[in-house]
N, C-alpha and C positions, 0 to 999 in steps of 0.2 A: 223782413223777418229775421230770425236768428242766423240764417245762412248767409245773409249779407253782412252781418256783424262779425261773424266768426268763420274764418276760412276752415276748410275740412280738417287740416292737420294741426292747426295752431292751438295753443293754450291761451286762455284769456283769464286774467285775474278778475275776481268778482267786481271790484270797484270800476275796473276798465270796462267791463260789460255794461254796467249801469250807466256810466258816463256816455259811452258810445250809443247806447239805445236812447238815452234821453236826448242827446244831440240830434239823432236821426228823427226822432219823433217830433221834436220841436220844429225841425225844418219842414216836415210834412204838415203839421199843424192840427192833425186830427187822426183818429183811429177808427177803423171799421172792423167789427168782429162778426164772424159768421157762426151762428149756432146751428149745428147739424140737425138737432131734434130736441124734443123736450123730455122724452123718456129717459134717455141716457146721454145728456149733453157732454160730448167729448171735451169741449172747450173748458169746462169747469174742473176737469181733472188733470189738465196738462200744465206742467210747470211753466213753460214759456208763456202760455196764454195768461195765466194768473199773474205772472211777473209783468208782462206787457200792460195788462190792465191796471195793475197797481201803479206803474210808472205813469201812465196816461192820466189816472186820477190825481196823483200827487202833483202833476204839472198843470192841472186844471185845463187840460185839452178836451175838446168835445169828442164823444164816442158815439158811434151808431152801431146798433145790432142789426144785422140782416139775417133773415131766416128763409130757407128755401120754401117754395110754395107748398110742397108735400108736408113739410113740418108745420107750416101755418095751418093747413087743413087739419092735421092731427091735433094741434092745439085747440082748434075750434071744436072738434069732436069731443075732446076731454072736457072742455067747458060746458058743452051742450049736455054731457052726461052728468054734470053736477060736481063730482069730487076732483076734477082734474086740476084745478088751480092749486089746491092744497098740496097735491102730489108734486107738482112743478116747484112750488115754493119750497118744499122740503128738500128737494134736490139742491137748490141754490143755497139754502141755509147750511148745507153740509160741505161747502167749499173748504178745502183743507190743503193749504200750501205745503205743509210739512210732509204730506203723503202724495203729493202730486207726482205725475210721471212725465217722462220725456222719451223720445225715441232712443236717445243715447243717455244711458245712466249717468255719465259724467256731466252732462248738461244739467240734468236734474239736480245733481249734487252741487254744482256750481251756483245755481240759482238759490238753492236752499241755504248754502253757506252764506251767500250775500244777504239773504233775508234775516238769517240768524245773527249775523254780525252787525246788522243795522237795527231795524225797527222791531224785528220778531214776527213770528208766524201769525199770532193773533191779530196784530195790527194790520197786516197784509190781508188776511182773511176778511176782517171786518170791512175794510175799505173796498175790496173787490166785491163783496157780497152786496153792499149798498149800491154800488154803481151797476152791477148786473141786474139787481132787482129793479132799479130805476128803468133800465132798458126793457125788462120784462113787463113792467107797468105799461110801457108804450105798446107792447104787443097786445096787452089786455085791452087797452083803449082802442086799438085798431079793430079788435074783435067786437067790442061794444058798439062801434060806429058803423059796422057793416049794415047795409040796408037803410041807412038814414039819408 
């Protein structure tokens, strides 16, 4: 994660950040993301998470979404009640890298500068939405296959 890329007191140029993260991700060969819940998924509002997802997508590396059992059960309840899928989908459609947060505001700004200087916020948002919705589709498939 970002703490392995960037030492606590050091400054990293945006392009160096991207290069370092790309290199690290290529060495690992895949990425696992953890979605805390479906009501207010922290992952989709965090600058680092959006950036990491974007890099993974652009490098064509596999990504797996894991969801804690409690969140899976909540997702199933939402689907059982009817309108849950539309609510979850709406949250993912609202991914917005320009307004994403980070624990350290300077980290958020660094990532936003990098995005703005390269492909732009809309391109990042679109690619991340598509990938995360693909992962979300797998969660829906898992729900549909329960009891089969």
